[in-house]
VOGU-3710 file (C-alpha; in Angstrom, 3 decimals, decimal comma):
1> mfsgidevdw> 11,397/41,738/16,804  13,291/38,418/17,768  14,207/39,225/21,195  16,777/36,377/22,469  17,287/34,269/18,817  20,703/35,611/19,836  21,100/33,348/23,184  19,392/30,067/21,719  22,563/28,087/20,559  21,518/27,502/17,003
11> asmehaygpa> 24,879/25,878/15,758  24,073/23,145/18,499  21,022/21,798/16,574  20,866/20,594/12,599  18,102/20,453/10,001  17,477/18,764/6,953  21,735/20,085/5,106  23,463/20,394/8,742  24,258/22,753/11,703  21,084/24,863/12,547
21> ndvpellrgl> 23,469/28,357/12,595  22,226/29,235/9,897  18,222/29,862/10,432  18,616/33,008/12,286  19,589/34,532/8,981  15,957/32,826/7,740  14,107/33,981/10,568  15,213/37,299/9,462  14,470/37,368/5,825  10,977/36,082/6,437
31> asadpaerea> 10,940/40,019/7,938  13,042/41,194/4,996  11,394/43,994/2,481  13,162/43,017/-0,330  10,415/40,143/-1,826  13,216/37,943/-3,340  14,774/37,956/0,090  11,422/36,720/1,839  10,537/33,758/-0,661  14,311/32,801/-0,520
41> aldgmygavh> 13,800/32,769/3,208  10,424/31,085/3,013  11,853/28,595/0,468  15,276/27,809/3,296  12,641/26,950/6,019  10,798/24,550/4,148  13,773/22,965/2,441  16,012/22,913/5,302  14,121/23,149/8,278  11,079/21,966/7,840
51> hqgdvyactl> 12,358/19,661/5,227  9,418/17,006/3,794  7,196/17,988/6,805  10,305/16,880/8,939  10,108/18,946/12,873  13,724/19,047/14,286  14,776/21,210/17,803  15,623/23,919/15,473  12,689/23,893/14,179  10,842/23,445/17,514
61> acipflfelv> 12,798/26,608/18,977  11,405/28,813/15,835  8,228/28,557/16,730  8,169/31,609/18,643  9,910/34,115/16,252  7,549/32,625/13,710  4,603/33,800/15,958  6,113/37,223/16,486  6,695/37,622/12,715  2,601/37,005/12,339
71> vdpgvqdrgg> 1,481/39,077/15,048  3,475/41,847/13,024  1,392/44,369/10,625  4,285/45,093/9,918  6,003/41,788/8,455  4,727/41,374/4,112  3,852/37,882/3,164  2,586/36,825/6,817  0,428/34,138/4,832  2,857/32,244/4,008
81> vvelltsigg> 4,305/32,548/7,643  1,300/31,338/9,063  0,238/27,974/5,826  4,577/27,454/7,757  3,495/27,682/11,302  0,021/25,147/10,363  2,662/22,943/8,851  5,052/22,674/11,577  2,204/21,983/13,987  -0,633/20,273/12,023
91> fdldeddeae> 1,316/16,569/11,959  -1,032/14,411/14,086  0,062/10,861/15,272  -2,713/8,735/15,897  -2,713/5,313/17,881  -2,077/3,510/14,956  1,208/5,795/14,090  2,386/5,919/17,991  2,076/1,300/17,957  4,858/1,633/15,189
101> idedeiegaa> 7,782/3,969/16,485  10,814/2,303/16,804  13,962/3,068/18,432  15,404/5,514/15,988  12,227/7,291/15,644  11,403/8,391/19,063  13,297/11,469/18,839  11,147/12,816/15,798  7,910/11,294/17,028  8,370/13,647/20,408
111> nyamaaaavt> 9,643/16,361/18,333  6,003/16,368/16,126  4,348/16,283/19,539  6,072/19,330/21,046  5,824/21,101/17,861  1,620/20,604/17,594  1,976/22,124/21,665  3,616/24,775/20,870  1,921/25,904/18,020  -2,110/25,008/19,343
121> agagvffeli> -0,745/26,926/22,611  -0,276/29,640/20,456  -2,950/29,447/17,741  -5,312/31,754/19,530  -3,012/35,067/17,659  -5,144/33,134/14,126  -8,688/34,559/15,877  -7,761/38,132/15,234  -6,028/37,177/11,568  -9,129/35,849/10,427
131> adedpgvrla> -10,338/39,619/9,802  -6,371/40,727/9,319  -6,256/43,810/6,731  -3,814/41,643/4,659  -6,074/39,509/2,045  -3,046/36,713/2,376  -3,210/36,143/6,047  -7,075/36,136/5,956  -6,917/33,158/3,538  -4,066/31,460/5,089
141> aplalatlhr> -5,628/32,109/9,009  -9,120/29,758/8,791  -7,600/26,720/7,991  -4,796/27,619/10,663  -7,508/27,255/13,527  -9,254/24,514/12,063  -5,807/22,269/11,974  -4,816/23,511/15,166  -7,145/25,360/17,892  -8,438/23,030/20,476
151> hpvrvlallr> -11,536/24,612/20,634  -13,627/23,628/17,393  -17,069/25,400/18,198  -15,199/28,422/18,581  -13,211/27,974/15,266  -16,723/26,344/13,758  -19,006/29,765/15,580  -16,183/32,626/13,931  -15,927/31,128/10,206  -19,595/31,356/9,981
161> erlpvepdee> -19,603/35,175/11,333  -16,738/35,667/9,010  -18,241/34,812/5,757  -20,750/37,333/5,506  -18,670/39,632/5,992  -15,404/38,688/4,184  -15,182/40,824/0,666  -12,655/38,614/-1,038  -14,068/35,772/-2,688  -11,045/33,412/-2,593
171> vrlalveaag> -11,083/33,809/1,488  -14,294/32,986/1,934  -13,864/29,634/-0,022  -10,978/29,004/2,725  -13,997/29,291/5,785  -15,815/27,085/3,913  -12,566/24,493/3,672  -11,885/25,400/6,801  -15,341/24,534/8,068  -15,069/20,868/6,312
181> rvalrhrpla> -11,912/20,903/8,180  -13,271/20,824/11,283  -15,929/18,710/10,961  -13,286/16,258/10,006  -11,192/16,582/12,761  -13,900/16,818/14,857  -16,675/14,082/14,097  -19,721/14,781/16,296  -19,342/18,238/14,939  -19,917/16,927/11,122
191> ervgqwlgll> -24,011/17,302/11,353  -24,025/20,663/12,315  -21,197/21,542/9,832  -23,326/19,450/6,930  -26,318/21,036/7,623  -24,759/24,815/7,008  -23,133/23,727/4,096  -25,939/22,067/2,751  -27,539/25,283/4,001  -24,736/27,332/1,253
201> asradspglr> -24,896/24,996/-1,299  -28,920/25,847/-2,012  -28,958/29,471/-0,919  -25,278/31,123/-1,123  -25,549/34,017/-3,736  -22,109/33,478/-5,289  -21,599/30,343/-7,632  -18,045/29,398/-6,372  -19,326/29,589/-2,988  -22,371/26,726/-3,384
211> laalaqlarc> -19,403/24,793/-5,415  -17,233/25,152/-2,412  -20,287/23,944/-0,026  -21,018/20,865/-2,540  -17,265/20,011/-2,475  -16,929/19,765/1,398  -20,267/18,709/1,864  -19,139/15,816/-0,022  -15,934/15,336/2,343  -17,618/15,554/5,442
221> spdglpgdvv> -20,751/14,173/5,582  -21,950/12,874/1,528  -24,935/12,003/1,931  -25,991/15,247/2,522  -25,581/15,454/-1,101  -28,614/16,473/-3,082  -29,199/13,550/-5,440  -28,986/15,511/-8,031  -25,145/17,096/-7,817  -23,725/16,265/-11,553
231> pvvsgllrqm> -26,642/18,772/-12,855  -26,239/20,896/-10,082  -22,450/20,920/-10,236  -22,719/21,117/-13,990  -24,621/24,339/-14,094  -22,689/25,879/-11,270  -19,605/25,581/-13,557  -21,596/26,870/-16,361  -22,537/30,284/-14,295  -18,946/30,588/-13,058
241> rsvpeesgdr> -17,632/30,300/-17,020  -20,012/32,938/-18,539  -19,851/35,240/-14,853  -16,388/35,785/-14,502  -14,925/36,042/-10,808  -13,416/39,590/-9,345  -11,350/38,045/-7,252  -8,799/36,966/-10,065  -5,786/34,720/-9,343  -5,965/32,510/-6,414
251> gdrgehappg> -2,160/34,516/-5,642  0,398/31,874/-3,439  -2,515/29,302/-1,598  -1,167/25,962/-2,056  3,122/26,516/-2,419  3,161/24,910/1,101  0,050/22,456/1,947  0,139/21,143/5,711  -0,106/17,823/5,968  -3,851/16,380/5,840
261> giaareddep> -4,563/18,690/3,302  -6,290/19,225/-0,057  -3,170/19,673/-1,951  -2,600/16,205/-3,253  -5,724/13,990/-3,670  -5,720/11,061/-6,357  -6,938/12,700/-8,327  -4,279/14,760/-8,983  -1,969/14,600/-12,268  1,301/16,378/-12,201
271> epgpdttpda> 0,509/20,359/-13,647  3,148/20,854/-15,914  3,931/24,316/-17,078  4,158/24,985/-20,844  8,104/24,161/-20,872  8,264/21,515/-18,986  8,489/18,544/-21,672  10,779/19,058/-24,492  9,511/20,421/-27,333  6,479/22,028/-25,381
281> epvdpepvap> 5,594/25,442/-27,266  4,586/27,958/-24,911  0,865/28,754/-24,462  1,532/32,240/-23,829  3,334/34,703/-25,790  4,399/37,364/-22,946  5,204/36,331/-19,526  2,794/36,079/-17,166  3,091/38,449/-14,381  2,857/37,986/-10,989
291> aetgrgehva> -0,998/39,153/-9,503  -1,596/42,058/-7,382  -4,130/40,550/-4,953  -2,755/42,216/-1,749  -1,101/39,419/-1,075  2,758/40,940/-1,318  4,490/41,311/-4,100  6,142/38,008/-5,883  8,670/38,007/-7,644  10,603/35,588/-9,587
301> tptlvgqlrs> 12,919/33,955/-8,126  15,081/31,071/-8,224  13,702/28,929/-5,374  11,467/26,320/-5,330  8,925/28,440/-4,219  9,432/31,347/-7,224  9,092/28,206/-9,047  5,852/26,956/-7,977  4,494/30,447/-8,135  5,439/31,430/-11,745
311> lsaqenagrg> 4,336/27,484/-13,004  1,034/28,219/-11,066  0,496/31,881/-12,428  1,602/30,368/-16,161  -1,058/27,302/-15,823  -3,458/30,026/-14,228  -3,213/32,767/-16,297  -6,666/34,337/-18,145  -8,759/31,887/-15,515  -12,111/33,605/-14,133
321> apwaadllrt> -11,792/31,617/-11,347  -8,741/29,203/-10,688  -9,447/27,467/-7,525  -12,113/25,461/-9,168  -9,806/23,109/-10,310  -9,101/22,249/-6,896  -13,185/22,526/-5,706  -13,488/20,035/-8,214  -11,126/17,842/-6,935  -12,281/17,477/-3,897
331> lhvglddrvg> -15,910/17,076/-4,661  -14,450/14,215/-6,495  -12,765/13,056/-3,742  -15,558/13,141/-1,398  -17,799/11,413/-3,590  -14,833/8,723/-4,051  -16,696/5,395/-5,169  -19,502/7,240/-6,602  -18,350/6,061/-9,899  -21,427/6,992/-11,722
341> drtalladql> -22,293/10,452/-10,626  -17,858/11,637/-11,265  -17,549/9,878/-14,438  -20,966/12,214/-15,483  -19,822/14,763/-14,226  -16,508/14,683/-16,244  -17,823/14,006/-19,233  -19,568/17,191/-18,962  -16,514/18,768/-18,522  -15,140/17,748/-20,905
351> rspdrrqrid> -17,621/18,922/-22,760  -16,912/22,503/-21,301  -15,946/24,877/-24,274  -13,644/26,215/-21,878  -10,148/24,523/-22,260  -8,743/24,618/-18,864  -11,776/23,215/-17,819  -10,933/20,081/-19,612  -7,199/20,205/-19,059  -8,790/19,603/-15,687
361> avrmsgglir> -11,261/17,235/-16,493  -8,565/15,094/-17,932  -6,403/14,735/-15,495  -9,031/13,971/-13,165  -10,279/11,385/-15,580  -6,775/9,665/-15,029  -7,295/9,973/-11,772  -10,887/8,727/-11,568  -9,520/5,239/-14,113  -6,997/4,601/-12,216
371> awrgpyeelv> -8,380/4,178/-8,341  -11,824/2,408/-9,498  -13,504/0,241/-11,679  -16,295/1,435/-13,704  -17,708/1,602/-17,431  -15,660/3,914/-18,943  -16,021/3,609/-22,377  -17,374/7,780/-22,865  -15,420/9,254/-20,558  -12,570/7,215/-22,850
381> alvgdqlsdp> -13,689/8,950/-25,942  -13,935/12,707/-24,741  -11,211/12,149/-23,157  -9,526/10,876/-26,931  -11,579/13,685/-28,875  -8,953/16,142/-26,744  -5,906/14,488/-29,508  -7,181/16,400/-32,187  -7,517/19,950/-29,986  -4,504/23,297/-30,920
391> eprlaeaash> -4,129/23,620/-27,168  -0,911/21,280/-27,005  -1,347/21,261/-22,811  -4,407/19,469/-23,862  -3,762/17,248/-26,372  -0,279/16,265/-24,057  -2,662/15,478/-21,153  -5,009/13,825/-22,956  -1,630/11,726/-24,481  -0,693/10,825/-20,941
401> vleelfglaa> -3,804/10,012/-19,281  -4,494/7,048/-22,926  -0,799/6,246/-22,631  -1,843/4,266/-18,742  -5,443/2,699/-20,072  -4,183/0,401/-22,448  -7,139/-1,757/-23,079  -9,446/0,736/-21,575  -8,081/2,615/-24,457  -10,090/1,197/-27,290
411> paadalaarl> -12,522/4,008/-27,789  -9,759/6,750/-28,329  -7,980/4,254/-31,143  -9,472/5,749/-33,900  -7,990/9,086/-32,682  -4,734/8,546/-31,084  -4,043/7,082/-34,755  -5,510/10,309/-36,027  -3,094/12,257/-33,869  0,436/9,858/-35,705
421> aadpgswvkt> -1,014/10,777/-39,000  -0,795/14,191/-38,396  2,195/14,699/-36,865  5,105/11,921/-37,937  7,798/13,835/-36,712  6,863/13,393/-33,290  6,438/9,968/-32,728  10,075/9,900/-30,999  10,341/12,161/-28,283  14,687/13,260/-27,725
431> wasgppglcs> 16,030/14,268/-24,738  18,242/16,944/-23,450  20,528/13,711/-21,885  19,758/9,845/-21,988  18,093/8,004/-24,749  14,889/8,770/-27,484  11,772/7,283/-25,955  8,712/6,220/-27,781  5,673/9,602/-27,540  2,213/8,561/-25,347
441> pvkalarlgd> 0,414/8,618/-28,655  2,542/5,475/-30,072  3,324/3,544/-27,308  -0,693/3,775/-26,237  -1,587/2,411/-29,886  1,008/-0,493/-29,230  -0,732/-1,165/-26,091  -3,803/-1,138/-28,097  -2,070/-4,015/-29,684  -3,143/-1,740/-33,115
451> aravpalaaa> -1,587/-2,084/-35,921  -1,493/1,544/-36,961  1,425/1,979/-34,675  3,913/-0,049/-36,322  5,589/2,306/-38,673  5,970/4,136/-35,813  7,956/1,652/-34,710  9,693/1,014/-37,789  10,740/5,014/-37,914  12,209/4,497/-33,883
461> lelpqvahdv> 14,203/1,068/-35,822  15,992/3,737/-38,114  17,216/6,328/-36,421  20,576/7,037/-34,480  19,708/5,865/-31,321  16,724/3,453/-30,655  13,816/4,594/-28,123  14,327/2,351/-25,007  10,854/0,989/-25,173  10,654/-0,128/-28,405
471> gfavghlgat> 10,899/-3,407/-27,258  8,295/-2,911/-24,718  5,372/-1,663/-27,625  6,289/-4,575/-29,578  5,453/-6,426/-26,568  1,997/-5,557/-26,236  1,722/-5,262/-30,691  2,752/-9,066/-30,568  2,216/-10,926/-33,580  1,699/-7,675/-35,420
481> arplagalrr> 4,990/-6,264/-35,332  6,625/-9,248/-36,438  7,066/-7,339/-40,016  9,803/-5,372/-36,693  11,914/-8,146/-36,994  13,792/-8,299/-39,472  14,596/-4,251/-38,286  15,281/-5,812/-34,952  17,707/-7,984/-36,056  19,821/-6,153/-38,067
491> rlaeveldeg> 20,269/-3,380/-35,382  20,922/-5,827/-32,705  24,025/-7,027/-34,966  25,326/-3,427/-35,088  25,799/-2,889/-31,604  28,667/-2,584/-30,091  29,845/-4,909/-27,114  31,425/-1,982/-25,067  29,922/-0,499/-21,497  26,975/0,683/-23,472
501> aydrasplla> 25,982/-2,344/-24,857  23,130/-2,589/-22,329  21,678/-0,175/-23,050  21,498/-0,302/-26,541  20,822/-4,282/-26,747  18,097/-4,304/-24,188  15,124/-2,994/-26,559  16,285/-5,083/-28,961  16,310/-7,933/-27,486  12,967/-7,487/-25,547
511> gltalragea> 10,920/-6,853/-29,424  12,676/-10,522/-30,032  11,807/-11,850/-27,212  8,276/-10,748/-27,516  8,505/-12,087/-30,880  9,793/-15,487/-30,517  11,873/-14,580/-33,735  13,980/-17,241/-33,585  16,429/-16,669/-36,898  17,638/-14,073/-34,472
521> apevlrvlrg> 19,934/-16,413/-32,882  22,841/-15,914/-34,104  22,579/-12,583/-33,486  21,185/-12,901/-29,456  24,928/-15,815/-29,410  26,850/-12,558/-30,154  25,479/-10,713/-27,161  25,631/-13,399/-25,044  29,233/-14,837/-25,794  30,600/-11,214/-25,924
531> apeyrgewlr> 28,773/-9,239/-23,218  30,782/-6,616/-21,592  31,756/-6,636/-17,777  30,019/-3,544/-17,227  26,734/-4,428/-17,109  26,908/-8,347/-18,141  25,168/-9,867/-15,931  22,186/-7,956/-16,549  22,721/-8,204/-21,019  23,381/-11,995/-20,795
541> taalralgsf> 19,669/-12,271/-18,389  18,831/-10,573/-21,313  20,535/-12,239/-24,310  19,398/-16,519/-22,410  15,675/-14,865/-22,200  15,566/-13,833/-25,308  16,867/-17,632/-26,853  14,745/-19,538/-24,308  11,925/-17,856/-26,555  13,212/-19,254/-29,711
551> gpaareavpe> 12,311/-22,987/-28,429  13,753/-25,243/-30,840  14,991/-23,007/-33,098  17,266/-21,841/-31,081  19,102/-24,878/-31,418  22,897/-23,954/-32,629  22,875/-22,306/-29,033  22,574/-25,875/-27,045  26,705/-25,746/-26,135  26,549/-22,541/-25,159
561> lralvrrpgt> 23,772/-23,288/-22,651  25,197/-26,367/-21,941  28,468/-24,515/-20,588  26,766/-21,893/-18,305  24,629/-24,748/-16,441  28,121/-26,378/-15,187  27,921/-23,219/-12,565  25,301/-24,832/-10,094  23,981/-21,872/-7,253  24,563/-19,182/-9,968
571> asateaaeal> 21,469/-17,082/-11,013  23,035/-17,454/-14,677  23,125/-21,374/-14,092  19,695/-20,913/-13,520  18,648/-18,744/-16,120  20,436/-20,477/-18,918  19,182/-23,696/-17,517  15,725/-22,634/-18,072  16,555/-21,928/-21,643  18,225/-24,530/-22,287
581> wavsgdadav> 15,315/-26,705/-21,140  13,301/-24,078/-23,808  15,228/-25,549/-26,592  15,635/-28,904/-25,909  13,450/-30,265/-23,468  16,454/-31,689/-21,613  15,254/-31,982/-18,110  18,184/-34,710/-17,162  20,613/-31,955/-17,766  18,821/-29,153/-16,206
591> lpvlieglrs> 16,665/-30,314/-13,232  19,887/-30,676/-10,286  20,965/-27,456/-11,277  17,717/-26,224/-10,991  17,572/-28,133/-7,319  20,523/-26,615/-7,100  19,168/-23,397/-7,138  16,528/-24,219/-4,869  19,065/-24,123/-2,190  20,791/-20,590/-2,789
601> dqvhdrraaa> 21,019/-17,944/-0,174  19,044/-15,538/-2,505  15,152/-15,452/-2,150  15,869/-13,997/-5,587  17,709/-16,719/-6,703  15,578/-19,822/-5,417  12,252/-17,830/-6,691  14,043/-18,057/-9,813  14,409/-22,099/-9,974  11,380/-22,976/-8,473
611> valgalgpra> 9,123/-20,917/-11,708  11,834/-23,028/-13,440  10,996/-25,858/-12,081  7,405/-25,504/-12,410  7,780/-25,431/-16,273  9,430/-29,162/-16,525  5,902/-30,308/-14,927  6,025/-34,038/-13,872  9,424/-34,184/-14,987  10,317/-32,254/-11,821
621> avvaprlrgl> 8,308/-34,364/-9,666  11,055/-35,381/-7,419  11,439/-32,089/-6,315  7,754/-31,754/-5,285  9,183/-32,214/-1,176  11,343/-29,501/-1,206  8,922/-26,859/-3,045  6,457/-28,983/0,228  9,036/-26,992/2,504  9,204/-23,751/0,489
631> laheelwlrv> 4,782/-23,169/1,452  6,418/-22,112/5,223  9,102/-19,262/4,942  9,445/-16,472/5,611  9,389/-14,561/2,062  5,955/-14,600/0,575  6,755/-14,308/-3,331  8,961/-17,351/-2,508  5,893/-18,962/-1,315  3,861/-18,381/-3,660
641> daaialwevs> 6,772/-19,526/-6,287  7,228/-22,540/-4,560  3,379/-23,008/-4,275  2,660/-22,171/-7,885  5,496/-24,862/-8,724  4,281/-27,546/-6,829  0,717/-27,502/-8,666  2,965/-27,714/-11,922  5,146/-30,478/-11,032  2,597/-32,618/-8,929
651> grtretvaal> -0,938/-31,568/-9,907  -1,930/-31,371/-6,359  -4,044/-28,283/-5,447  -4,855/-28,524/-2,257  -1,745/-27,363/-0,797  -1,271/-24,809/-3,656  -4,621/-23,650/-3,684  -4,347/-22,643/0,536  -0,768/-21,409/0,084  -1,872/-19,282/-2,326
661> ltaweqnrhv> -5,251/-18,048/-0,948  -3,477/-16,732/2,016  -1,025/-14,961/0,568  -4,008/-12,979/-1,770  -5,590/-11,927/1,547  -1,583/-11,448/3,213  -0,639/-8,702/-0,257  -2,685/-7,240/-2,879  -0,220/-7,337/-5,124  0,609/-11,091/-5,452
671> rvrvaeclar> -3,076/-11,640/-6,043  -2,320/-11,242/-10,317  0,086/-14,133/-9,883  -1,977/-16,137/-8,099  -5,279/-15,558/-10,251  -3,006/-16,980/-13,288  -2,830/-19,764/-11,728  -5,783/-20,549/-10,405  -7,674/-19,458/-14,022  -4,611/-22,673/-14,905
681> mgpvpegsaa> -6,087/-25,225/-12,826  -9,450/-24,974/-14,444  -13,254/-24,539/-12,930  -13,060/-23,384/-9,256  -15,984/-25,091/-7,723  -18,725/-23,034/-6,293  -18,880/-22,505/-2,359  -15,234/-22,876/-3,006  -13,322/-20,060/-0,763  -11,531/-20,113/-3,984
691> ahvlrselvs> -14,596/-18,953/-5,148  -15,385/-16,232/-3,269  -12,126/-14,859/-3,385  -12,722/-14,582/-6,622  -16,430/-13,449/-6,656  -15,314/-10,523/-3,971  -12,508/-9,260/-6,244  -15,051/-9,146/-8,858  -17,338/-7,099/-7,280  -14,533/-5,031/-5,613
701> vrrhnamdgg> -14,969/-1,191/-7,086  -11,793/0,027/-5,547  -8,909/-1,756/-7,827  -6,866/-4,141/-6,290  -3,469/-1,888/-6,452  -5,127/1,687/-5,696  -2,672/3,507/-3,627  -3,448/7,244/-1,823  -0,459/9,163/-2,868  1,105/7,661/-5,738
711> ygshdihede> 0,738/5,119/-8,191  2,219/2,863/-11,234  2,695/3,053/-14,645  0,438/-0,045/-15,517  -1,501/-0,172/-12,468  -4,883/-0,139/-14,635  -3,614/-2,861/-16,725  -2,285/-5,196/-14,013  -6,160/-4,748/-12,316  -7,903/-5,396/-14,877
721> kllalcrqal> -5,753/-8,409/-15,844  -6,628/-9,809/-12,888  -10,035/-9,522/-13,245  -10,040/-11,138/-17,035  -8,291/-13,672/-14,457  -10,983/-14,188/-11,750  -13,293/-14,219/-14,304  -11,465/-16,733/-16,862  -10,631/-19,049/-13,197  -14,379/-19,241/-12,930
731> rgtgkgsts> -15,808/-20,002/-16,101  -13,391/-23,137/-16,404  -11,234/-22,687/-18,975  -8,059/-24,027/-17,650  -6,680/-27,485/-18,157  -7,539/-28,871/-14,437  -9,321/-28,340/-11,174  -8,247/-26,975/-7,824  -11,010/-29,598/-6,267
//
């Protein structure tokens, strides 16, 4: 084995972490008789030679030796090597990708193309491996064929032939999944695949196989799904609970899913093990031993592969069909914008007696609500019901989902309050490093504006170190949190103005800003005057915002603010001018500073100046020509801020609305800012371009900021805010007109 491996000039190549002269050792490690050495070698291949899916010259050089490994029956854990080859060769560069490649990426793109060609050229070996004695190899081979082989009709025929004779249930599911992959990659075959999947979905003897067929049907041929797909799937889940599957653990599938696989989906949530968060209690009293499924001997190792397997084993311990969650995620993605069906299916899962199925459903509920708009009251209430479950992972998962929902969490408000009342000791979470933070139920209740969160915030303010997110929670509670003003002021007075001042003072300043607590002006002034050099600019910004929010109640700060504005053209001068206007209303003092800010070399400073000028309204009408000139600036966000300020200082809407609607189409992330302005302008005329844009947004089912493969903690809140602003603009509750 490995003939010629020492003749390759590995030292002349590089991988993610430097010279590739360690690659021969990794390749030999994959053939080792020691399970720990094999796992460490596989981890090294993914970590360095195929780092995050990259293909280097050394990756290409490995391909012949990896093929040697997968065809040698004496090598154990060959399924993992098949998956590695699938990942290396399975990257597709479509026409759009090729058009966007720049000079620095040409070599990398060429490597991807050569890897695809090299692995595809040898993909015929996977035909033999689909009947290999090793179930782990048989598990990986179908997807390799579907991804890499040049003759999809032959692949599809083999998958269909193999299914009736394959004894392992997991491998049978992999065969069905591979058929779905063939249909997605080769659309002319989708109808043929869909017909076969439809037969399996209605006639297969295994409920798991029927569910797998429905999941792939949803992906590649959704029109072929039965009209009653929700009760059908619910019935299959009940059958799977009553008749445990014989195949046991899912094995090591999924640790290194190839690009384009089903491992990462919009509905996926992080699936932590019981010890991945502070103070979590382990669910299982005894360590979970790796499953003996014929897929090789798995041992605990400190590698990433080993940790993933360990977490997977803990997550799936005791499950009769641990792969069911993957099938349901695939089904949900295939159902796509059929929000009603997906909601009904998740509601049924959340009523399941199987706690693990409910954990999966909670996580998928978060993914659904994050990406799609819809009526979620029943679903949210059911997620809230999980908060009282004694299973810590279930309650924790529900808490995290509700935390992201903001106003949509209202149906679970009582459940959140009950959770807090039952466990006051959990209100604040402490970590091994970094400041403490509020627990998810506290944040979720505060984001609802529910006064029942106030006692938890009051307790957080009495701790030696204040939770870093207290200020944000106060901001969502608004006037309801007014009783906390005294404690915020007292704690701010105690902050030492040393290098750690920003971390300690910023949550307190954020809370006082939200409450507009003008009585705290002396304490805020102390911070403004004594800000240390380290992060001093950030701290002064927070203090100036607080003083500005206090308005005339902070009049004692006027001399300090006037001194700061005497340095025009700087960020601090613009921030001080904005605060001075809010406190004193002295337009003559601040206007020259803000005009100078519009000339800054920094786009951020110009944006800040434009926003501050808009706050002056007609008192800043003299800057209208300058703002109009910025409507052609290359930076989109500056164009938006300038357009809004132009309307605020001049009252003219035609130019503003045109610029805002152009930005709306160019970048979805500016839509909330644009809608805020349109709502303030007043009734949008029926039949206008603005009305068309707003109504189109309101009828869209997809959230405007939904992303594939990632999300932000405030995405749902921002999208719901956008919808409310669109309705407000169309109703015309603003102060002007867009005509």
